[in-house]
DRENZARO-290044 format. One record per residue (C-alpha): residue in three letters; x negated, y, z. Coordinates in steps of 0.001 Angstrom, whole numbers, plus 524288, in hexadecimal, padded with zeros to 5 digits. Each point is the difference from the previous one (the first is absolute). Example, Ala and Ser with C-alpha at 12.3 -4.5 7.8 and 13.67 -1.06 7.14 Angstrom:
Ala7CFF47EE6C81E78;Ser7FAA680D707FD6C;
% end
This chain:
Unk309E9BE4D7929BF;Unk80C697FE6E806FE;Unk800857F13580639;Unk8073A7FA3B80B3A;Unk802387F4128060A;Unk80C9A7F93C804B1;Unk7FED17F91380D72;Unk80A7E7F3C67FE2A;Unk806617F93980C09;Unk80D847F8FE80106;Unk80737801EC80B00;Unk804C880D197FD38;Unk8062A7FE1E7F244;Unk80D378014D7FB01;Unk8097F7F53F80130;Unk7F9317F87880B8C;Unk800CB7FBC580E23;Unk7FD687F364802F2;Unk802937F25D803CD;Unk80A747FEE980B2B;Unk7F7B87FDB080C66;Unk805A37F1DD8006A;Unk7FD607FBFD7F3CB;Unk7EE1080422801AF;Unk7FD548027580EA5;Unk7F1A58041C7FCDC;Unk80100803CC7F187;Unk80A0A80BA37FCD0;Unk7FB217FF137F027;Unk7FA227F3067FD12;Unk7FB137FF867F155;Unk807AF7F4DC7FDE0;Unk80C7B8063080408;Unk80A74805E27F5BB;Unk7FE1180DA980792;Unk7F28C7FFC07FFB6;Unk801797FDC97F11C;Unk808CF80AE87FEA0;Unk7F740808A4807CE;Unk7F4487FE807F484;Unk809C1804217F3DF;Unk806B780B6B80929;Unk7F0F1804C080415;Unk7FCCD7FCCD7EF4C;Unk80A14809A47FCE1;Unk7FBA3809C1809C6;Unk7F2347FF4E7FCAC;Unk8043B802807F11D;Unk8077B80AEC80317;Unk7F4488066A80757;Unk7F5977FB5F7F3C6;Unk80A78806287F560;Unk801DA80BC080873;Unk7F11F803F08021C;Unk7FE6E7FD397F133;Unk80A5A80A4F7FDAC;Unk7FAD08098980862;Unk7F1CC7FEFA7F85E;Unk7F9207F4CD8086D;Unk7F3397FACE7F683;Unk7FD7D7F1C580B39;Unk808847FBA98090D;Unk7FDAA7F34F808CD;Unk808247F75880708;Unk7F9EB7F96980C6E;Unk809AC7F38D804CB;Unk7FCDA8018280F21;Unk8097B7F6008040A;Unk7FC607F54F8077E;Unk7F2DA800B37F61E;Unk807208010B7F489;Unk803F27F73C7F5E5;Unk80EA4806898013B;Unk801C58046D7F306;Unk8010F7FC677F295;Unk7F516807B77F7C5;Unk807867FD137F372;Unk80AE68050D8036F;Unk7F98780D7E8065E;Unk7FF2F80B617F69D;Unk7F3667FD7A7F74D;Unk7FAE280E75800A6;Unk7FDEE7FC2680E53;Unk7F3247F9278040E;Unk7FF547F64480B31;Unk7F92A801D8808BD;Unk7F6DC7F3DA80771;Unk7FB868008C80E79;Unk7F7747F8A68060C;Unk804FF7FD1E80CC2;Unk7F5207FC65805FF;Unk7FB4B80EBC8003F;Unk8068180B3E8083D;Unk80E30804C17FD79;Unk80061809997F40B;Unk7F0CB8004380066;Unk802067FF3F7F16C;Unk803FB810358010E;Unk7F0C38035A8004E;Unk7FF277FB3E7F069;Unk80DEF807217FB77;Unk803FC80E197FE5A;Unk80DB67FD2F8038E;Unk8075480D7A80024;Unk80B037FA1580902;Unk806677F26C80480;Unk80CDA7FCDD7FDDF;Unk803C57F6F480BAC;Unk80C697F6737FA6E;Unk805977F51D80A39;Unk7F8DF801E980AF7;Unk807998001680CCC;Unk802B5803E780C44;Unk7F5327FD6A80B6A;Unk802C97F5A780989;Unk80A3A8011080AC7;Unk809B180C3B7F9A5;Unk80CD57FD918033C;Unk808877FF307F33D;Unk7F2087FCF67F6D5;Unk802807F6D47F56B;Unk7F4AE7F56680188;Unk7F974809548093A;Unk7F13C7F945802E5;Unk7F44E804E57FFD6;Unk7F76B7F6567F7A0;Unk8026F7F49F80747;Unk80DB57FF12805B6;Unk7FAF97F412807BE;Unk7F4B5803778067A;Unk8010C80EAA80148;Unk809218075680A08;Unk7FBDD80DF17FB3F;Unk7F2C8806B27FCFA;Unk7FE0280F02805F8;Unk7F77880A9E7FD46;Unk7FD1F809BB8089D;Unk80C627FAFF808F9;Unk809157FED57F5A5;Unk806D67F5B47F840;Unk7FB867FEAB7F0FD;Unk802FD7F8D77F542;Unk7FA097FA1A7F2A8;Unk8038580C417F9E8;Unk7FB9A807858092D;Unk7F1EE7F9BA800B4;Unk800127FDCE7F02D;Unk8017180F197FE85;Unk7F5F38048480A75;Unk7F4007F7DF7F85F;Unk8054E805557F46A;Unk7FECB80DB6805FD;Unk7F30C7FD7680409;Unk7FB5A7FDC67F2F4;Unk8073280CA47FD2A;Unk80C097FA307F7AA;Unk80E918051E80608;Unk80BEC7F5E280029;Unk8082A807307F705;Unk80B537F8E67FCA9;Unk806747F42B8099E;Unk80B987F67C7FCE0;Unk807967FADB80BBF;Unk80A947FCDD80815;Unk8058980B9E80841;Unk7FA1B7FDD580C85;Unk7F2547FC787F8F7;Unk8013380E887F920;Unk80395806AB80B52;Unk7F2317F8D580629;Unk7F84D803B87F3A4;Unk8042980DCF8032B;Unk7FE16800CF80D3A;Unk7F1997FD657FCF4;Unk7FF0D8061A7F26C;Unk8083380A9C7FF91;Unk7FE048064E7F0A1;Unk802BF7F0DB7FA8C;Unk80B817FE957F5C0;Unk8079A7F5E6802B4;Unk80AA47F73D7FBC8;Unk809B37F65E806AD;Unk8020B7F3637FBEF;Unk80B0B7FA6B80A42;Unk8044F803B880D37;Unk7FB877F8F180C29;Unk80A4E7F896808B0;Unk7F6527F518805E8;Unk7F4577FBDC7FE17;Unk807437F4E07F808;Unk80A83808377FC1F;Unk8029180BF77F7AD;Unk807F0807087F88B;Unk7FD0C7FFFA7F091;Unk7FFFE80C177F59C;Unk802A57FDA87F0D8;Unk7F5377FB677F7A4;Unk800F980D267F7A5;Unk7FFC0807D8809CA;Unk7F3127FC54807D9;Unk7F7A87FFB47F306;Unk805E980CED7FBF1;Unk7FC6F8057B80C64;Unk7F2AC7F9F07FFCD;Unk7FDCE805087F206;Unk8061E80E26804C2;Unk7F60E7FE2280C29;Unk7F4997FB677F673;Unk8018B80C3B7F87D;Unk80175808A080B52;Unk7F3EF7FAC680671;Unk7F5638013E7F540;Unk803E580E927FFCF;Unk7FF51803E080BA5;Unk7F38C802D380977;Unk7FDDC7F52F80ADF;Unk7F6F77FFA6807F2;Unk7F7F77F36B80644;Unk806427FD7880F1B;Unk7F1BE7FA3E804D0;Unk7FC587FB3F80CCC;Unk7F75C807A8809C6;Unk7F5247F78780559;Unk7FE777FC5180A4D;Unk80AB17FA798041A;Unk807BB7F6E580959;Unk803E97F2117FAF8;Unk808F27F54F80611;Unk805727F40A7F983;Unk808367F65180694;Unk800767F1897FC5C;Unk80B857F6988038A;Unk7F6A87F563804BB;Unk7F5CC8023580A1B;Unk7F5807F8477F9A2;Unk7FFEB8076D7F32B;Unk7FE0C80C218080E;Unk7F55E7F6BF80875;Unk7FA5C7FCF97EF54;Unk7FF8D80ECA7FC33;Unk7F89A8017580A9A;Unk7F5E47F5B07FEE8;Unk7FFA4800367F3BE;Unk7FCE480F717FE26;Unk7FB7C8040B80CD2;Unk7F2DE803B97F963;Unk804E0805B77F555;Unk8096F80A4880882;Unk800008030680E68;Unk80CD27F842802BB;Unk806737FF6B80BC8;Unk80BEE7F97980566;Unk80C5680A7F8015B;Unk80B3A80037809C0;Unk7FED67EFD37FFB0;Unk7F9667F67D7F90C;Unk8086D7FE727F476;Unk7FB5080F097FC85;Unk7F41F804627FA2E;Unk7FC1180EC3800C6;Unk7F1148058D7F8C6;Unk7FC8480EDE7FD92;Unk7FF08800EB7F154;Unk7F58D809547FC66;Unk7FFA97FCE27F025;Unk809B57FB807F5E5;Unk7F79B7F34480088;Unk803517FE2A80D0C;Unk80C097FF387FAC1;Unk7FC9A7F6947F641;Unk7FBC67F4E080972;Unk80EE27FFF580314;Unk803D6800787F2ED;
% end
């Protein structure tokens, strides 16, 4: 049976940038804003384009995992009824549900650039307020990198991704076989050049068709690996060191805002995700 998973974040969808900084200095897409509401509408269009194309290409089962901010960003009454909503227990390790499915590939919609990326629209890594960066083996990584690594540990490849041009560049650097579509062009964290919606959706459909007919290999994370995370506040690092110190050999890095550890298994990475 041909089964696929659509993993949906929201910042990378077409036609959306953010509130100006002076309107929302902390949250660029608060859920009460018009920008967020438009992002939900546009994300729904992108997800439906992917679902429709997957079934046209012979998919027998398609699941949608809404993972932005814990979910609740899609009105599934407006999602193609052939797709199933994947409900995830937030208390369990990220993407552990993959052990119970047999997906042929994951298609990433709306993902965004890693924290601190020049021209990266709404760039952040999981928490834009608390986290300055994640590093694996000395290299900064983002949410696509980590999610696709976890999926690869279960043997599931990242076959397709749609996002802004800067994020697409990061995706291809991490997973060069992944088929991609550009939704918009980054100018600054809260400034973008938008593409025509019909062109974006057509490119997404074409990319999905290509991806399901292409042999794409998972890009797994090799263990052991060196992990580093830098928090904006020292108190956060101290709290994690105290609360997780028994589960992982955590240590301070170059300063008291930074934690380091050597990961030996996927379970170690799950402690932080």
